[in-house]
C-alpha positions as CSV (number, residue, x, y, z in Angstrom):
1,M,-32.4,-9.7,34.6
2,E,-31.5,-11.6,37.7
3,E,-27.8,-11.7,36.6
4,N,-27.7,-7.9,36.4
5,K,-29.0,-7.7,40.0
6,S,-26.3,-10.0,41.1
7,I,-23.6,-7.9,39.3
8,E,-25.0,-4.7,40.9
9,S,-25.1,-6.4,44.3
10,Q,-21.4,-7.5,43.9
11,V,-20.3,-3.9,43.0
12,E,-22.3,-2.5,45.9
13,K,-20.7,-5.1,48.3
14,I,-17.2,-4.1,47.3
15,A,-18.0,-0.3,47.2
16,K,-19.3,-0.5,50.8
17,K,-16.0,-1.9,51.9
18,I,-14.0,1.1,50.6
19,K,-13.0,3.4,53.6
20,G,-14.6,6.8,53.3
21,A,-17.0,5.8,50.5
22,F,-20.6,6.9,50.7
23,C,-23.6,6.2,48.7
24,L,-25.5,8.8,46.7
25,R,-28.7,7.2,45.4
26,G,-30.1,10.1,43.5
27,N,-29.0,11.7,40.3
28,V,-29.9,14.6,38.0
29,M,-28.9,15.2,34.4
30,V,-29.4,18.3,32.3
31,S,-28.7,18.7,28.6
32,F,-28.3,22.4,27.5
33,P,-27.2,23.8,24.1
34,T,-23.8,25.5,24.0
35,Q,-24.7,27.9,21.2
36,H,-27.5,30.5,21.0
37,P,-29.9,29.4,18.3
38,E,-30.2,32.9,16.7
39,T,-26.7,34.4,17.1
40,G,-24.6,31.2,17.1
41,R,-22.5,32.6,20.0
42,R,-21.4,30.3,22.8
43,M,-23.7,30.6,25.8
44,E,-20.9,30.5,28.4
45,E,-22.7,32.6,31.0
46,Q,-25.8,30.3,30.9
47,L,-23.6,27.2,31.0
48,N,-21.8,28.5,34.0
49,K,-25.1,29.3,35.8
50,I,-26.2,25.7,35.4
51,S,-22.9,24.4,36.6
52,M,-23.0,26.7,39.7
53,V,-26.6,26.0,40.7
54,M,-26.2,22.2,40.3
55,S,-22.9,22.3,42.3
56,R,-24.6,24.3,45.1
57,A,-27.8,22.1,45.0
58,F,-26.1,18.7,44.6
59,G,-22.5,19.1,45.7
60,G,-20.8,19.2,42.3
61,T,-21.2,18.2,38.6
62,T,-19.5,16.1,36.0
63,E,-19.8,17.8,32.6
64,W,-19.1,16.8,29.0
65,E,-19.9,18.1,25.5
66,G,-22.1,16.1,23.1
67,W,-25.0,16.5,20.6
68,G,-28.7,16.9,21.2
69,C,-30.8,15.7,18.2
70,W,-34.4,15.5,17.3
71,V,-36.6,15.1,14.1
72,E,-38.9,18.0,13.4
73,E,-42.4,17.1,12.2
74,G,-42.5,16.5,8.4
75,K,-38.7,16.2,8.1
76,N,-36.7,13.1,7.3
77,E,-33.3,14.3,8.7
78,P,-32.4,14.9,12.3
79,V,-31.6,18.4,13.6
80,C,-28.6,18.3,15.9
81,E,-27.0,21.0,18.0
82,P,-23.9,20.9,20.3
83,V,-24.9,20.6,24.0
84,R,-23.2,20.3,27.4
85,I,-24.5,17.5,29.6
86,F,-24.4,18.2,33.4
87,Y,-24.6,15.2,35.7
88,S,-24.9,15.3,39.5
89,A,-25.4,12.6,42.1
90,H,-27.0,13.5,45.4
91,D,-28.4,12.2,48.6
92,C,-31.8,13.2,49.8
93,F,-32.5,16.9,50.1
94,T,-32.9,18.5,53.5
95,D,-33.1,22.0,52.0
96,S,-36.2,22.3,49.8
97,K,-34.9,25.6,48.5
98,A,-32.1,23.9,46.5
99,P,-34.3,22.1,43.9
100,Q,-36.5,25.3,43.6
101,E,-33.4,27.4,42.8
102,F,-32.3,24.7,40.4
103,F,-35.5,24.8,38.3
104,K,-35.7,28.6,38.6
105,T,-32.2,28.9,37.1
106,L,-33.0,26.4,34.3
107,K,-36.0,28.5,33.4
108,E,-33.9,31.7,33.4
109,V,-31.1,30.3,31.2
110,G,-33.7,28.7,28.9
111,L,-35.4,32.1,28.4
112,E,-32.0,33.8,27.9
113,G,-31.0,31.2,25.4
114,K,-34.3,31.4,23.5
115,Q,-35.0,27.7,24.1
116,K,-38.3,26.1,23.1
117,A,-37.7,23.2,25.5
118,L,-35.5,22.1,28.4
119,F,-34.4,18.5,29.2
120,V,-33.9,17.3,32.7
121,N,-33.6,13.7,33.9
122,A,-34.1,13.2,37.6
123,E,-34.0,9.8,39.3
124,G,-34.2,8.0,35.9
125,T,-37.3,9.9,34.7
126,S,-36.9,12.5,31.9
127,Y,-38.8,15.7,31.7
128,I,-39.0,18.1,28.8
129,F,-40.7,21.4,29.4
130,S,-40.9,25.0,28.1
131,P,-38.9,27.6,30.0
132,E,-42.0,29.7,29.9
133,A,-44.0,27.1,31.8
134,E,-45.1,28.1,35.3
135,I,-43.9,26.1,38.3
136,E,-46.8,25.5,40.7
137,E,-46.1,26.5,44.3
């Protein structure tokens, strides 16, 4: 483990010497299906909403297509669906409305896309929640 710290420290030392480079310690990742579970149509509108809200909240996204898989209770085969993964790095928030808008949009697209659960990873901790769940104020 000590060796990994050393490698990270070396990378950080060099990165800090790059003119104009700045450090963004936070990160957020969302995985969202690309196809509606009932109609099979591509959910381009919902994917664009996620991209837009994350770009506004965090300054931009890196996105790629992949697969989301799970095993349903009592089954022996994984269920997989195509997903888009959205990744953003950010510095600390000064505007508390940005993360609120982010989660509000996720709930909205989750309901539109008939999703049972949404996946978000923030700061290395993953959260899976129903889009129907209330957000405490």
